[in-house]
Structure formats: structure tokens, C-alpha cells
Biopython code that builds the backbone (N, CA, C, O; Angstrom):
import numpy as np
from Bio.PDB.StructureBuilder import StructureBuilder

atoms = [
    (1, "MET", "N", (107.718, 102.588, 103.038)),
    (1, "MET", "CA", (108.160, 104.096, 102.942)),
    (1, "MET", "C", (107.625, 104.553, 101.698)),
    (1, "MET", "O", (107.784, 103.823, 100.720)),
    (2, "GLN", "N", (106.845, 105.946, 101.534)),
    (2, "GLN", "CA", (106.527, 106.352, 100.449)),
    (2, "GLN", "C", (107.713, 106.869, 99.601)),
    (2, "GLN", "O", (108.416, 107.766, 100.067)),
    (3, "LEU", "N", (107.944, 106.406, 98.515)),
    (3, "LEU", "CA", (109.403, 107.192, 97.569)),
    (3, "LEU", "C", (108.807, 107.681, 96.331)),
    (3, "LEU", "O", (107.800, 107.249, 95.769)),
    (4, "ARG", "N", (109.554, 108.624, 95.991)),
    (4, "ARG", "CA", (109.278, 109.226, 94.502)),
    (4, "ARG", "C", (110.636, 109.666, 93.797)),
    (4, "ARG", "O", (111.647, 109.843, 94.477)),
    (5, "ALA", "N", (110.634, 109.809, 92.653)),
    (5, "ALA", "CA", (111.775, 109.996, 91.821)),
    (5, "ALA", "C", (112.459, 111.131, 92.600)),
    (5, "ALA", "O", (111.807, 112.026, 93.137)),
    (6, "GLY", "N", (113.618, 111.069, 92.634)),
    (6, "GLY", "CA", (114.607, 112.127, 93.463)),
    (6, "GLY", "C", (114.795, 111.985, 94.877)),
    (6, "GLY", "O", (115.471, 112.747, 95.569)),
    (7, "SER", "N", (114.061, 110.807, 95.342)),
    (7, "SER", "CA", (114.435, 110.615, 96.861)),
    (7, "SER", "C", (115.842, 110.172, 97.016)),
    (7, "SER", "O", (116.530, 109.566, 96.195)),
    (8, "ARG", "N", (116.140, 110.561, 98.162)),
    (8, "ARG", "CA", (117.630, 110.101, 98.585)),
    (8, "ARG", "C", (117.536, 108.969, 99.906)),
    (8, "ARG", "O", (116.913, 109.149, 100.953)),
    (9, "LEU", "N", (118.150, 108.053, 99.616)),
    (9, "LEU", "CA", (118.155, 106.933, 100.873)),
    (9, "LEU", "C", (119.485, 106.801, 101.011)),
    (9, "LEU", "O", (120.237, 107.177, 100.112)),
    (10, "LYS", "N", (120.005, 106.179, 102.301)),
    (10, "LYS", "CA", (120.973, 105.639, 102.689)),
    (10, "LYS", "C", (120.801, 104.458, 103.524)),
    (10, "LYS", "O", (119.789, 104.333, 104.213)),
    (11, "SER", "N", (121.851, 103.467, 103.504)),
    (11, "SER", "CA", (121.786, 102.308, 104.126)),
    (11, "SER", "C", (122.102, 102.258, 105.620)),
    (11, "SER", "O", (123.081, 102.872, 106.046)),
    (12, "THR", "N", (121.260, 101.503, 106.486)),
    (12, "THR", "CA", (121.784, 101.518, 107.896)),
    (12, "THR", "C", (122.582, 100.362, 107.963)),
    (12, "THR", "O", (122.529, 99.961, 109.126)),
    (13, "THR", "N", (123.267, 99.662, 107.305)),
    (13, "THR", "CA", (124.256, 98.629, 107.376)),
    (13, "THR", "C", (125.381, 98.918, 106.828)),
    (13, "THR", "O", (126.296, 98.397, 107.465)),
    (14, "CYS", "N", (125.680, 99.415, 106.083)),
    (14, "CYS", "CA", (126.838, 100.046, 105.416)),
    (14, "CYS", "C", (126.701, 101.440, 104.733)),
    (14, "CYS", "O", (125.907, 102.306, 105.103)),
    (15, "ASP", "N", (127.540, 101.548, 103.728)),
    (15, "ASP", "CA", (128.067, 102.894, 103.222)),
    (15, "ASP", "C", (127.125, 103.366, 102.089)),
    (15, "ASP", "O", (127.076, 104.535, 101.708)),
    (16, "THR", "N", (126.364, 102.330, 101.573)),
    (16, "THR", "CA", (125.535, 102.579, 100.321)),
    (16, "THR", "C", (124.505, 103.843, 100.388)),
    (16, "THR", "O", (123.840, 104.041, 101.405)),
    (17, "GLU", "N", (124.423, 104.611, 99.345)),
    (17, "GLU", "CA", (123.707, 105.500, 99.367)),
    (17, "GLU", "C", (123.139, 105.603, 97.739)),
    (17, "GLU", "O", (123.845, 105.474, 96.739)),
    (18, "VAL", "N", (121.801, 105.847, 97.766)),
    (18, "VAL", "CA", (120.969, 105.806, 96.378)),
    (18, "VAL", "C", (120.237, 106.893, 96.364)),
    (18, "VAL", "O", (119.994, 107.623, 97.325)),
    (19, "ILE", "N", (119.728, 107.053, 94.797)),
    (19, "ILE", "CA", (118.791, 108.228, 94.135)),
    (19, "ILE", "C", (117.977, 107.166, 93.512)),
    (19, "ILE", "O", (118.376, 106.295, 92.739)),
    (20, "ALA", "N", (116.511, 107.402, 94.053)),
    (20, "ALA", "CA", (115.500, 106.865, 93.268)),
    (20, "ALA", "C", (115.131, 107.588, 91.676)),
    (20, "ALA", "O", (114.636, 108.708, 91.550)),
    (21, "VAL", "N", (115.400, 106.909, 90.834)),
    (21, "VAL", "CA", (115.274, 107.258, 89.415)),
    (21, "VAL", "C", (113.750, 106.952, 89.168)),
    (21, "VAL", "O", (113.108, 107.880, 88.678)),
    (22, "LYS", "N", (113.185, 105.960, 89.396)),
    (22, "LYS", "CA", (111.673, 105.767, 89.094)),
    (22, "LYS", "C", (111.156, 104.859, 90.489)),
    (22, "LYS", "O", (111.661, 103.881, 91.041)),
    (23, "ALA", "N", (110.105, 105.534, 90.735)),
    (23, "ALA", "CA", (109.307, 104.801, 92.011)),
    (23, "ALA", "C", (107.617, 104.638, 91.821)),
    (23, "ALA", "O", (106.860, 105.409, 91.232)),
    (24, "PRO", "N", (107.307, 103.421, 92.495)),
    (24, "PRO", "CA", (105.844, 103.173, 92.203)),
    (24, "PRO", "C", (105.192, 104.132, 93.300)),
    (24, "PRO", "O", (105.821, 104.625, 94.236)),
    (25, "SER", "N", (103.895, 104.313, 93.052)),
    (25, "SER", "CA", (102.994, 105.001, 93.711)),
    (25, "SER", "C", (102.864, 104.734, 94.933)),
    (25, "SER", "O", (102.777, 105.628, 95.775)),
    (26, "ASP", "N", (102.824, 103.216, 95.284)),
    (26, "ASP", "CA", (102.588, 102.547, 96.532)),
    (26, "ASP", "C", (103.772, 102.676, 97.523)),
    (26, "ASP", "O", (104.888, 103.028, 97.141)),
    (27, "ASP", "N", (103.486, 102.379, 98.800)),
    (27, "ASP", "CA", (104.557, 102.372, 99.723)),
    (27, "ASP", "C", (105.383, 101.183, 99.375)),
    (27, "ASP", "O", (104.928, 100.206, 98.780)),
    (28, "ILE", "N", (106.555, 101.301, 99.753)),
    (28, "ILE", "CA", (107.606, 100.067, 99.315)),
    (28, "ILE", "C", (108.399, 100.016, 100.314)),
    (28, "ILE", "O", (108.578, 101.006, 101.023)),
    (29, "ASP", "N", (109.139, 98.594, 100.581)),
    (29, "ASP", "CA", (109.903, 98.347, 101.688)),
    (29, "ASP", "C", (111.350, 98.026, 101.148)),
    (29, "ASP", "O", (111.762, 96.900, 100.867)),
    (30, "ILE", "N", (112.010, 99.141, 101.056)),
    (30, "ILE", "CA", (113.412, 99.129, 100.434)),
    (30, "ILE", "C", (114.499, 98.628, 101.491)),
    (30, "ILE", "O", (114.631, 99.150, 102.598)),
    (31, "ARG", "N", (115.111, 97.769, 101.118)),
    (31, "ARG", "CA", (116.210, 97.300, 102.144)),
    (31, "ARG", "C", (117.740, 97.481, 101.669)),
    (31, "ARG", "O", (117.926, 97.738, 100.479)),
    (32, "CYS", "N", (118.775, 97.369, 102.480)),
    (32, "CYS", "CA", (120.164, 97.318, 101.950)),
    (32, "CYS", "C", (120.720, 96.673, 103.059)),
    (32, "CYS", "O", (120.563, 96.973, 104.243)),
    (33, "GLY", "N", (121.345, 95.814, 102.611)),
    (33, "GLY", "CA", (122.049, 94.644, 103.781)),
    (33, "GLY", "C", (121.184, 93.896, 104.673)),
    (33, "GLY", "O", (121.515, 93.420, 105.759)),
    (34, "GLY", "N", (119.795, 93.822, 103.993)),
    (34, "GLY", "CA", (118.818, 93.257, 104.925)),
    (34, "GLY", "C", (117.918, 94.034, 105.762)),
    (34, "GLY", "O", (116.883, 93.518, 106.185)),
    (35, "ALA", "N", (118.252, 95.306, 106.051)),
    (35, "ALA", "CA", (117.730, 96.121, 106.778)),
    (35, "ALA", "C", (117.039, 97.511, 106.035)),
    (35, "ALA", "O", (117.589, 98.093, 105.101)),
    (36, "ALA", "N", (115.938, 97.861, 106.537)),
    (36, "ALA", "CA", (115.379, 98.949, 105.802)),
    (36, "ALA", "C", (116.217, 100.322, 105.745)),
    (36, "ALA", "O", (116.795, 100.736, 106.751)),
    (37, "MET", "N", (116.248, 100.914, 104.683)),
    (37, "MET", "CA", (116.985, 102.110, 104.332)),
    (37, "MET", "C", (116.364, 103.370, 105.174)),
    (37, "MET", "O", (115.182, 103.315, 105.514)),
    (38, "ALA", "N", (117.052, 104.339, 105.459)),
    (38, "ALA", "CA", (116.938, 105.576, 106.144)),
    (38, "ALA", "C", (116.771, 106.778, 104.993)),
    (38, "ALA", "O", (117.264, 106.650, 103.872)),
    (39, "GLU", "N", (116.153, 107.748, 105.330)),
    (39, "GLU", "CA", (116.150, 109.062, 104.268)),
    (39, "GLU", "C", (117.724, 109.495, 104.737)),
    (39, "GLU", "O", (118.268, 109.321, 105.827)),
    (40, "ALA", "N", (118.224, 110.097, 103.553)),
    (40, "ALA", "CA", (119.679, 110.529, 103.590)),
    (40, "ALA", "C", (120.082, 111.589, 104.696)),
    (40, "ALA", "O", (121.222, 111.654, 105.157)),
    (41, "THR", "N", (119.134, 112.335, 105.040)),
    (41, "THR", "CA", (119.294, 113.304, 106.228)),
    (41, "THR", "C", (119.175, 112.644, 107.639)),
    (41, "THR", "O", (119.497, 113.310, 108.623)),
    (42, "ASP", "N", (118.729, 111.373, 107.778)),
    (42, "ASP", "CA", (118.667, 110.913, 108.971)),
    (42, "ASP", "C", (119.933, 110.450, 109.580)),
    (42, "ASP", "O", (120.732, 109.894, 108.827)),
    (43, "ASP", "N", (120.261, 110.604, 110.924)),
    (43, "ASP", "CA", (121.260, 110.075, 111.631)),
    (43, "ASP", "C", (121.182, 108.566, 111.742)),
    (43, "ASP", "O", (120.047, 108.257, 112.106)),
    (44, "VAL", "N", (121.824, 107.696, 111.595)),
    (44, "VAL", "CA", (121.910, 106.434, 111.735)),
    (44, "VAL", "C", (123.026, 105.563, 112.328)),
    (44, "VAL", "O", (124.140, 105.877, 111.909)),
    (45, "ASP", "N", (123.000, 104.575, 113.174)),
    (45, "ASP", "CA", (124.009, 103.919, 113.738)),
    (45, "ASP", "C", (124.159, 102.662, 112.727)),
    (45, "ASP", "O", (123.177, 101.936, 112.570)),
    (46, "LYS", "N", (125.281, 102.406, 112.086)),
    (46, "LYS", "CA", (125.452, 101.484, 111.143)),
    (46, "LYS", "C", (125.974, 99.901, 111.793)),
    (46, "LYS", "O", (126.872, 99.578, 112.571)),
    (47, "GLY", "N", (124.975, 99.181, 111.083)),
    (47, "GLY", "CA", (125.354, 97.554, 111.870)),
    (47, "GLY", "C", (126.109, 97.147, 110.615)),
    (47, "GLY", "O", (126.759, 97.954, 109.949)),
    (48, "SER", "N", (125.972, 95.649, 110.280)),
    (48, "SER", "CA", (126.565, 95.195, 109.200)),
    (48, "SER", "C", (125.401, 94.227, 108.407)),
    (48, "SER", "O", (124.480, 93.679, 109.013)),
    (49, "PRO", "N", (125.583, 94.140, 107.186)),
    (49, "PRO", "CA", (124.919, 93.448, 106.292)),
    (49, "PRO", "C", (124.368, 92.085, 106.903)),
    (49, "PRO", "O", (125.174, 91.612, 107.705)),
    (50, "SER", "N", (123.261, 91.356, 106.748)),
    (50, "SER", "CA", (122.869, 90.199, 106.967)),
    (50, "SER", "C", (123.511, 89.033, 105.972)),
    (50, "SER", "O", (123.738, 89.427, 104.828)),
    (51, "ALA", "N", (123.741, 88.044, 106.180)),
    (51, "ALA", "CA", (124.023, 86.939, 105.392)),
    (51, "ALA", "C", (123.118, 86.947, 104.151)),
    (51, "ALA", "O", (121.935, 87.196, 104.383)),
    (52, "GLY", "N", (123.468, 86.717, 102.861)),
    (52, "GLY", "CA", (122.511, 86.780, 101.887)),
    (52, "GLY", "C", (122.522, 87.909, 101.238)),
    (52, "GLY", "O", (122.411, 87.970, 100.013)),
    (53, "PHE", "N", (122.668, 88.998, 102.069)),
    (53, "PHE", "CA", (122.430, 90.447, 101.438)),
    (53, "PHE", "C", (123.691, 91.242, 101.416)),
    (53, "PHE", "O", (123.607, 92.463, 101.550)),
    (54, "ASP", "N", (124.836, 90.680, 101.263)),
    (54, "ASP", "CA", (126.047, 91.468, 101.641)),
    (54, "ASP", "C", (126.855, 91.047, 100.200)),
    (54, "ASP", "O", (127.971, 90.533, 100.273)),
    (55, "GLU", "N", (126.303, 91.266, 99.083)),
    (55, "GLU", "CA", (126.920, 91.017, 97.578)),
    (55, "GLU", "C", (127.311, 92.491, 97.419)),
    (55, "GLU", "O", (128.247, 92.748, 96.663)),
    (56, "GLY", "N", (126.815, 93.270, 97.925)),
    (56, "GLY", "CA", (127.566, 94.809, 97.842)),
    (56, "GLY", "C", (126.755, 95.686, 96.688)),
    (56, "GLY", "O", (125.876, 95.142, 96.021)),
    (57, "THR", "N", (127.094, 97.023, 96.507)),
    (57, "THR", "CA", (126.580, 97.654, 95.434)),
    (57, "THR", "C", (127.530, 98.376, 94.992)),
    (57, "THR", "O", (128.417, 98.740, 95.763)),
    (58, "GLN", "N", (127.540, 98.776, 93.493)),
    (58, "GLN", "CA", (128.511, 99.507, 92.663)),
    (58, "GLN", "C", (128.132, 100.855, 92.379)),
    (58, "GLN", "O", (126.947, 101.033, 92.096)),
    (59, "MET", "N", (128.919, 101.866, 92.398)),
    (59, "MET", "CA", (128.770, 103.198, 92.332)),
    (59, "MET", "C", (128.445, 103.249, 90.859)),
    (59, "MET", "O", (129.023, 102.553, 90.024)),
    (60, "GLY", "N", (127.233, 104.343, 90.516)),
    (60, "GLY", "CA", (127.123, 104.593, 89.193)),
    (60, "GLY", "C", (125.954, 103.652, 88.533)),
    (60, "GLY", "O", (125.255, 104.017, 87.588)),
    (61, "LYS", "N", (125.881, 102.698, 89.023)),
    (61, "LYS", "CA", (125.135, 101.461, 88.456)),
    (61, "LYS", "C", (123.461, 101.580, 88.903)),
    (61, "LYS", "O", (123.147, 101.908, 90.047)),
    (62, "ARG", "N", (122.789, 101.375, 88.201)),
    (62, "ARG", "CA", (121.350, 101.081, 88.272)),
    (62, "ARG", "C", (120.811, 99.830, 88.994)),
    (62, "ARG", "O", (121.494, 98.815, 88.856)),
    (63, "TYR", "N", (119.689, 99.743, 89.747)),
    (63, "TYR", "CA", (119.160, 98.506, 90.132)),
    (63, "TYR", "C", (117.865, 98.811, 90.220)),
    (63, "TYR", "O", (117.405, 99.848, 90.696)),
    (64, "VAL", "N", (117.122, 97.688, 89.648)),
    (64, "VAL", "CA", (115.687, 97.537, 89.089)),
    (64, "VAL", "C", (115.100, 96.179, 89.904)),
    (64, "VAL", "O", (115.710, 95.203, 90.341)),
    (65, "ASP", "N", (113.809, 96.482, 89.925)),
    (65, "ASP", "CA", (112.985, 95.193, 90.418)),
    (65, "ASP", "C", (112.642, 94.420, 89.268)),
    (65, "ASP", "O", (112.993, 94.877, 88.180)),
    (66, "ALA", "N", (111.890, 93.103, 89.306)),
    (66, "ALA", "CA", (111.834, 92.347, 88.377)),
    (66, "ALA", "C", (110.686, 92.970, 87.493)),
    (66, "ALA", "O", (110.709, 92.766, 86.279)),
    (67, "ASP", "N", (109.657, 93.743, 88.078)),
    (67, "ASP", "CA", (108.563, 94.520, 87.130)),
    (67, "ASP", "C", (108.872, 95.712, 86.473)),
    (67, "ASP", "O", (108.209, 96.182, 85.549)),
    (68, "ASP", "N", (110.081, 96.293, 87.049)),
    (68, "ASP", "CA", (110.488, 97.514, 86.352)),
    (68, "ASP", "C", (109.512, 98.672, 86.807)),
    (68, "ASP", "O", (109.070, 99.490, 86.000)),
    (69, "THR", "N", (109.261, 98.683, 87.917)),
    (69, "THR", "CA", (108.590, 99.723, 88.865)),
    (69, "THR", "C", (109.437, 100.469, 89.568)),
    (69, "THR", "O", (109.096, 101.640, 89.737)),
    (70, "LEU", "N", (110.493, 100.101, 90.044)),
    (70, "LEU", "CA", (111.504, 100.663, 90.576)),
    (70, "LEU", "C", (112.828, 100.667, 90.226)),
    (70, "LEU", "O", (113.299, 99.594, 89.847)),
    (71, "GLU", "N", (113.671, 101.819, 90.276)),
    (71, "GLU", "CA", (114.876, 102.061, 89.876)),
    (71, "GLU", "C", (115.625, 102.785, 90.731)),
    (71, "GLU", "O", (115.088, 103.800, 91.175)),
    (72, "LEU", "N", (116.938, 102.488, 91.150)),
    (72, "LEU", "CA", (117.742, 103.254, 92.114)),
    (72, "LEU", "C", (118.999, 103.426, 91.251)),
    (72, "LEU", "O", (119.298, 102.530, 90.461)),
    (73, "LEU", "N", (119.667, 104.408, 91.347)),
    (73, "LEU", "CA", (121.063, 104.629, 90.892)),
    (73, "LEU", "C", (121.961, 104.921, 92.339)),
    (73, "LEU", "O", (121.795, 105.815, 93.169)),
    (74, "CYS", "N", (122.835, 103.964, 92.310)),
    (74, "CYS", "CA", (123.801, 103.930, 93.517)),
    (74, "CYS", "C", (124.857, 105.140, 93.162)),
    (74, "CYS", "O", (125.449, 105.228, 92.086)),
    (75, "THR", "N", (125.006, 106.214, 94.453)),
    (75, "THR", "CA", (125.661, 107.263, 94.435)),
    (75, "THR", "C", (126.962, 107.050, 95.343)),
    (75, "THR", "O", (127.871, 107.879, 95.311)),
    (76, "LYS", "N", (127.015, 106.011, 96.083)),
    (76, "LYS", "CA", (128.026, 105.732, 97.037)),
    (76, "LYS", "C", (128.154, 104.081, 97.277)),
    (76, "LYS", "O", (127.300, 103.628, 98.039)),
    (77, "PRO", "N", (128.904, 103.333, 96.846)),
    (77, "PRO", "CA", (129.137, 102.128, 97.022)),
    (77, "PRO", "C", (129.384, 101.552, 98.507)),
    (77, "PRO", "O", (130.138, 102.126, 99.294)),
    (78, "GLY", "N", (128.601, 100.223, 98.865)),
    (78, "GLY", "CA", (129.025, 99.819, 100.085)),
    (78, "GLY", "C", (128.712, 98.170, 100.093)),
    (78, "GLY", "O", (128.578, 97.601, 99.009)),
    (79, "ALA", "N", (128.623, 97.579, 101.085)),
    (79, "ALA", "CA", (128.758, 96.128, 101.297)),
    (79, "ALA", "C", (127.352, 95.573, 101.080)),
    (79, "ALA", "O", (127.212, 94.447, 100.601)),
    (80, "GLY", "N", (126.529, 96.170, 101.347)),
    (80, "GLY", "CA", (125.021, 95.543, 101.381)),
    (80, "GLY", "C", (124.363, 95.297, 99.971)),
    (80, "GLY", "O", (124.678, 95.999, 99.010)),
    (81, "SER", "N", (123.659, 94.520, 99.900)),
    (81, "SER", "CA", (122.764, 94.261, 98.465)),
    (81, "SER", "C", (121.365, 95.002, 98.662)),
    (81, "SER", "O", (120.779, 95.002, 99.744)),
    (82, "LEU", "N", (120.923, 95.582, 97.609)),
    (82, "LEU", "CA", (119.710, 96.198, 97.703)),
    (82, "LEU", "C", (118.560, 95.274, 97.304)),
    (82, "LEU", "O", (118.735, 94.475, 96.384)),
    (83, "SER", "N", (117.370, 95.344, 97.962)),
    (83, "SER", "CA", (116.138, 94.657, 97.792)),
    (83, "SER", "C", (114.969, 95.436, 98.441)),
    (83, "SER", "O", (114.960, 96.374, 99.238)),
    (84, "ILE", "N", (113.900, 94.674, 97.784)),
    (84, "ILE", "CA", (112.756, 95.111, 98.208)),
    (84, "ILE", "C", (112.195, 93.700, 99.194)),
    (84, "ILE", "O", (112.192, 92.520, 98.841)),
    (85, "GLY", "N", (111.826, 94.178, 100.277)),
    (85, "GLY", "CA", (111.719, 93.118, 101.242)),
    (85, "GLY", "C", (112.940, 92.188, 101.056)),
    (85, "GLY", "O", (114.094, 92.580, 100.883)),
    (86, "ASP", "N", (112.525, 90.893, 101.116)),
    (86, "ASP", "CA", (113.419, 89.878, 100.699)),
    (86, "ASP", "C", (114.013, 89.468, 99.261)),
    (86, "ASP", "O", (114.776, 88.555, 98.944)),
    (87, "THR", "N", (113.420, 90.419, 98.548)),
    (87, "THR", "CA", (113.614, 90.056, 97.151)),
    (87, "THR", "C", (114.645, 90.804, 96.684)),
    (87, "THR", "O", (114.392, 92.009, 96.682)),
    (88, "PRO", "N", (115.849, 90.467, 96.240)),
    (88, "PRO", "CA", (117.174, 91.297, 95.359)),
    (88, "PRO", "C", (116.587, 92.057, 94.414)),
    (88, "PRO", "O", (115.523, 91.718, 93.894)),
    (89, "LEU", "N", (117.277, 93.250, 94.075)),
    (89, "LEU", "CA", (116.993, 94.187, 93.068)),
    (89, "LEU", "C", (118.093, 93.755, 92.209)),
    (89, "LEU", "O", (119.122, 93.476, 92.825)),
    (90, "GLU", "N", (118.138, 93.616, 90.779)),
    (90, "GLU", "CA", (118.786, 93.434, 89.832)),
    (90, "GLU", "C", (119.646, 94.538, 89.241)),
    (90, "GLU", "O", (119.133, 95.648, 89.105)),
    (91, "LEU", "N", (120.827, 94.351, 88.901)),
    (91, "LEU", "CA", (121.538, 95.064, 88.143)),
    (91, "LEU", "C", (121.071, 95.490, 86.869)),
    (91, "LEU", "O", (120.989, 94.561, 86.066)),
    (92, "LYS", "N", (120.734, 96.630, 86.425)),
    (92, "LYS", "CA", (120.169, 96.992, 85.231)),
    (92, "LYS", "C", (121.215, 96.914, 84.146)),
    (92, "LYS", "O", (122.255, 97.557, 84.285)),
    (93, "GLU", "N", (120.997, 96.110, 82.988)),
    (93, "GLU", "CA", (122.143, 95.908, 81.812)),
    (93, "GLU", "C", (121.737, 97.224, 81.038)),
    (93, "GLU", "O", (120.638, 97.778, 81.083)),
    (94, "ALA", "N", (122.917, 97.632, 80.277)),
    (94, "ALA", "CA", (122.754, 98.709, 79.412)),
    (94, "ALA", "C", (122.322, 98.310, 78.257)),
    (94, "ALA", "O", (122.572, 97.166, 77.879)),
    (95, "LYS", "N", (121.602, 99.176, 77.499)),
    (95, "LYS", "CA", (120.788, 98.686, 76.360)),
    (95, "LYS", "C", (121.944, 98.723, 75.147)),
    (95, "LYS", "O", (122.916, 99.470, 75.256)),
    (96, "PRO", "N", (121.799, 98.044, 74.237)),
    (96, "PRO", "CA", (122.922, 97.800, 73.124)),
    (96, "PRO", "C", (122.672, 99.054, 72.134)),
    (96, "PRO", "O", (121.532, 99.379, 71.800)),
    (97, "LEU", "N", (123.645, 99.622, 71.762)),
    (97, "LEU", "CA", (123.686, 100.778, 70.566)),
    (97, "LEU", "C", (123.103, 100.317, 69.381)),
    (97, "LEU", "O", (123.228, 99.101, 69.233)),
    (98, "PRO", "N", (122.464, 100.943, 68.431)),
    (98, "PRO", "CA", (121.916, 100.370, 67.340)),
    (98, "PRO", "C", (123.377, 100.152, 66.181)),
    (98, "PRO", "O", (124.386, 100.821, 66.408)),
    (99, "ALA", "N", (123.355, 99.449, 65.311)),
    (99, "ALA", "CA", (124.526, 99.332, 64.400)),
    (99, "ALA", "C", (124.549, 100.469, 63.709)),
    (99, "ALA", "O", (123.491, 101.021, 63.405)),
    (100, "SER", "N", (125.802, 101.000, 63.350)),
    (100, "SER", "CA", (125.870, 102.103, 62.767)),
    (100, "SER", "C", (126.135, 102.050, 61.105)),
    (100, "SER", "O", (126.448, 102.997, 60.382)),
    (101, "ASP", "N", (125.916, 100.672, 60.734)),
    (101, "ASP", "CA", (126.366, 100.201, 59.291)),
    (101, "ASP", "C", (125.334, 100.898, 58.123)),
    (101, "ASP", "O", (125.507, 100.662, 56.927)),
]
sb = StructureBuilder()
sb.init_structure("model")
sb.init_model(0)
sb.init_chain("A")
sb.init_seg("    ")
for serial, (resi, resn, name, xyz) in enumerate(atoms, 1):
    if name == "N":
        sb.init_residue(resn, " ", resi, " ")
    sb.init_atom(name, np.array(xyz, "f"), 0.0, 1.0, " ", f" {name:<3s}", serial, name[0])
structure = sb.get_structure()
């Protein structure tokens, strides 16, 4: 799937919906719950997340890959976990603020 910043995707296995904040220029296999995600405007029949891909997503959290080439913002939480192929995405940690001393 060709992805660019601002693209909206939804899961085919749960209620998860995301917006791409940062996207690589290459085609990418973004999955949720172990199944490929669809464009937000597509009509899909929802299944259920596969074992190992059922950790869930959290609304308002950002998910990134290990190389930091992809960043997704969760706009609607669900039961499936985000991944690129079989590689799970990591929850992006907030940067600490500088000390005000």
C-alpha cells in the first residue's frame, strides 16, 4: 500500500482507525490484528484479531517502527495491534521536557 502523511486507515479486524503522521516513500504492508488495513472510506466486514496481534491500540497514542520511518496516530482504539507485516509497531514515548532550573 502506498501511504503518505495524512492518509487515514481503518482496521479490518477491529475498531482501530489511524492517521499517518510520517510515511516512507516505498509501499508498505500496514496491518492491524494481523490483517491488512483498508482506506478509511472503504466498506469492510470486520473479523477478529489474530493471536499475537490482539494487544490493542490506545486513542491519541503514536506508533512507530524501529527505523522511525513510519508514525501512525491512533484516532479510534480497538482490540488489534498495529504492525508492518509481522513486525509489531512500538508505542512512541514522549520526549522529556528540559529542566526549568
